[in-house]
N, C-alpha and C positions, 0 to 999 in steps of 0.2 A: 057578293062573292067576286064578281068581275072586278069591282072597285078594289077589292083588297089584293087580287093579283097584280093589278096595275101598279099599286103603291109599292109592293114588294119588288116588281120588275125595274121601276124607277130608281129605287134605293140601290139596286144592284149596279145600274149603269153609273150611277153618281159615285160609288165606291171605287169602280174599276178606273174612272176617269181621274179621281184623286190620286190613286196609287201610280198610275202612269206618269202624271206630272211630277210626283215625289221621286221617281226613279230617274227622270231625265233632268232634273233640276240640279246642276253642278254645285249649288250653294247649300243643299239640304245636308243635315247633319249625318245621315246614314251613309252616303256615298260622296264624301268630298274628294274632288279630282285634284291631286297635287300636280304642280307644274313639272313636267318632265325634265330630269337632269340633262345638262349639256353633255353631248358624247365627247369622250376624250379623244382629242386628236393624236394619232401615232406618228411619230417622226420617221419617215423612210428615206434611205439615200437613193438617189437615182443610179441607173446603170452607168452613166457618164462618170458620176462621182466615184462609183466603185472601181472603174477602170483607172481613174487618176490615182486612187489610193494604192491599188495594185501595182501600178508603174512606179509610185514613189517608194514603196516598200521593197520592190525588186531592185531599185537603185541603192537601197540601203543593205541589200543582201540579207534581208530578213524574210523575204518571201520568194520562193523558188518556182512557183506555178505560173500559169498563163494569165495575162491581163484581159480576162474574158467578160468581166462585169458580173461574175456570178460569185456567190459565196461558197467556200468549200473549208474543209477542216484545217488545211495548212494556212489558208487565208485568215481564218479566225483566229488561229494561233498567233500569225504575225501581228494582227491588230491587238491582241491581248499584250503581246510584248511591247508594243509602241506605248499602249495605255499605262502599262506598269511603269514605263521610264519617264512619263509625262504627268504624273500625279492624277491620273484618271482610274476610275474603277475598271478592273479587267473584265469586260462583259464580251468582247469579241464581236461587237456590234458597231455599226458607224452611226452613233448619235451625234446630236448638234455639237456637244462639247468635243468630241473626237475630231469631227470634220474642221471645226474652227482651229483646233491645235494643230491639225496638219496643214492649215492654210488653203484648204478646199473651199471654193466660192459656194454659198448657199443659194437655193432658188428663192423666188420671191415667197413662195408658199411655206418653205422652211423657215424662213425669217420671222413668220408670224408664230412659230411654235417656240415657246421660251425653253432655255436650257434646263433640263431636269437637274435639280440639286444633287440627286442621288448618282450622277455621272461622275462625281469627284471621289476620289479615294481619301477623303478626310477622316479624321478620327470621329467626328461627329456623326458620320453616316454609317459607321461600323456598329453592328448589333453588340450589345453588352454580352460578353461570353460568360456563361456560367462557370464558377470555379471548378476546376478539374477535381474530380474525386481522388483523393490519395490513396493509392492501394498499399497493403501491408506487405513489406517484403523482408524476409529474415536475411540475416548476414550469413556469409559463408562459415564464419565462426560458430553461429548459432545452429546451423544445419549439422556442422561436424559434431557438437555437443549432443544434439539429438540422436544422431547416428550412433554415437559412443554409448549413450544411455540405453538405447534400444538393443544394442549389441550386447551389452552387459547383462540385460534382462533375457537374453537368448531370443529375442523377437526379431532380430535383423542379422543377416548372415553375409551382407555385402561389405564393400569397402568403405572406410571412412574418408570420403572423398570431399565433403562439403558442397556436393552437387546433388541435384534431385535425380532419381532413377526410377525405373518402373516398379522395382522391388522395394525401394525405399517408400514410394508413394502408398503401395499396397499395405506395408507394415503400418504407415502412419493411419491409414483408414481404420485398420483393425484396432490400433491404439485409441483412436478418437471414439470408435463405437463402444469400446470397453469402458471408457470414462465418460460417457454421456456427452460427448462433443459433436459438433457438426462433422460429418464425413467428408471433408473436402481434400484429403490427401496432401494437404499444404501445411507448413508451419504458421498457422496464423497466431494472433496474439493469446487467444484462449489456450491452445495447445502448448505454447511456449510456457505460459503460466503454469499449466498443469504439470509440466515437465520440470519445472523450477529453474528455468533458464532465464537469466536476467535480460530485460530489453534494454535497447540503447536509448539515449536521451531523445533521438529524433523519434524513435517508435513511440516513446511516452508523450509525445507532443511538446516537448521542450524545445524552444528555439535556442540554437546555438550559434547561429551565424547572425550577420547583419542583414535583417529583412528589407532595409531601405536601399541596399546595394542594387543599382539597376542591371537589368538582364542584359547580358552581352548579345549584341546584334551580330548576326552571322553574315560574312560577306558572300554574295552570290554574283555569279557572272550570267550574262545572257547568252542566247544561241549565237548572235552577231559577233561577240566578242571572242567566243571560241573558234568560230570560223576564221576571224581575223588572226588569231594566235596560230592556228593550224597552218594558215597561208604563210605567215612569217617564218615558222619553224621549217616549212617545207623549203623555202628560199635559203635558208641557212643550212640545209641539208641534214637536219636533225629528225625530220618526220617525213615518212614516205606514203603515209596513208591518204584516205579520202578527206575532203574538206566537208565533213557532215554536220559541224556545229554540235557534235557530241563527244563526250569522253570515251576513250577506249585504251587499252593496256598500252599500246604503242604510243598513243598521243601523251599518256601521263609519262611514259619513259622519257620522251622527247622534252616534256616541260622540265623533268628533273635535270636532264643534261644542260639545258638552258639555264636553270637556276644555279646549278653548281658553277657554271662560267660566268655568272654575274652577281656573286657575292650573296646569293640568297640560300636559304636552306631547301634541300631536295624534298619537297613535299609533293611534287606531282599534280598540284592543283593550281589554278589561276586565282591567286589572291591578290590584293590591291598592289602590294609591292612588285609582284611579277608583272601585272598589266602596265604599271607605270614604267617598269624597265622596258617593256616591249613597246612602249610608245602608243598603246591603245587607250582611247578616250574612255573616261569613267562616265557613268550616268550621275544625274544629281543625287540619287539616293546613295550610290556608292561613296560619293565625295564625303558624305556626312560620316561615313565610317572610318576611323583613323587607321593607319597602317599597323598591323600587329607586329610588335618589336621581335616576337619569336619567329617571324618570317624572314629576318635577316640573319645571315650567317656571320656572327661576330667572330673574329679571329680568336683562336684558342691560345691561351698562354702555354708556351712550351717550357717545361721544367729543364733547368740546366743540365741535370744529370740524366735526363730522359732522351735517349737518341731520337731523332726525327725520322718518322716513317718514310721509308724509301719507296717510290712508286715505280712500279715496273712499266716500261715503255718500249714498244717495239720500234725499231729503226725503219726508216724509209725503205731501206734495201730489203728488210725482212718483209715488210708489207707487200712490196712488189713480188716477192718470191711467192708469198702466199696467194696473192691475186693470180698469178700465173698458174699455180697449182690448182686453184679452185675453178679457174677457166677450163683447164684440161679435164676436169671432172664434171663440167657442165653446170657448175653451181653458181658461177659469176659471168655475166655477160658484158661487164664494163670495161673500162680502160685500165691499164696498169699505171695508176697514178702515184702510187706510194702513199695515199692517204686513205684513212679509215672512213670512207663515205658510207652513207646508209646501205647502199647495195652491197658493199663489202662486208658490213657488219651482218647483214641478213644471210649472206652466204657463209660466213664464218659460223653462225648459229646453226645453220643447216648441217655443216661439216661436223661440228661438235655434237649435235643430236645423233648424228649416224655413228660417231666414234666413241660414244659413252664419256664425252667430256661435258662438264657444266656448260649449260648455254649461256654465255655471258656476251657474245657478240663482240668480244675484245681479243686481242692477242696477248694474252698473259703467258707466263712461263710454261705453265702445263700444257696450254694449247701448242705453242710453238715446239716443245719437246715432242708432243704427240704427233705433230706435223713432219717432224725430222729436220726442222729449220734450225741451222746452227746458232747457238747464243753467243753474244759478245762477252768478254771477260767481266765487264760491270754486271751485266745480267746474270752470270753465274754465281756472282757474290750475293745475290738477292734470294 
């Protein structure tokens, strides 16, 4: 009996020893230990490099904050602007490709980290976009036809406007429910077919245009160019607002005045033709977009039997009288120059608003007469 117990005990010890060796052996099939992957090295800009970049962007007027060596929302926005203009992906971070493009010296450690190919805004790096699902849209004529049919069936009491309304949508839902259609409240393809309203070729999926025609690229200006334009227009006395790098009603009006005085169409936006006329440098991507011929104000052919439109102009003497009158009313604080400067135009607008005259900021015939300023003989004939 003792011999049997000893044999069992010996077997147990042998089994336990074999199991322990199997679990500790890195070459066993049960627990193969794979070589750990190398840790990905992250590229980080130093505080000194961040300060250098902030200083550089401040000199370019694309960053208004402090050069404190810290990231903030405005700083990231300025970096994105630089990256967009220099063929880099707009990440808002200082990766190796961005620092090298800015001419900022790298540290020895940074030089060992290769440039990430995804830092460049190349077509290869862009994810393939899924084709946009086309939504079905009825034409105004089709909406009118539907409204007329529903009106004739005494189901719709509204106006035949060719536009959706709350009442029209409610009637459509009722019609769709009665005819076993989806209650969308919209004129979809199935509803138009039920009403026997003809579809357009486009709605039928028939291609009528040239599908190979390239998509027109829109011209966009950056914040730095807007700021330069605002500064230039201020110097010319056409703009009195802040240099914010953003569009405003007053800024668009100033652009229109500049455009009309430089042979351009009064569009109120900074297109390529306007930037070139202002002498503002274009980015590389902007240079690839040609000038739109529609931005140039071509001279109109005047018919021989059609009289040329006369433009009403106030005289220098009349402007000085207006400036004196506006000064007395506390609306104008400038000098009596006899010129329609921005301050004078602003005061005229204020006076016009107070006296129920259209706010034009100009001294037209109606305004001068309302002010009691005597007209010239030539002005009387206009």
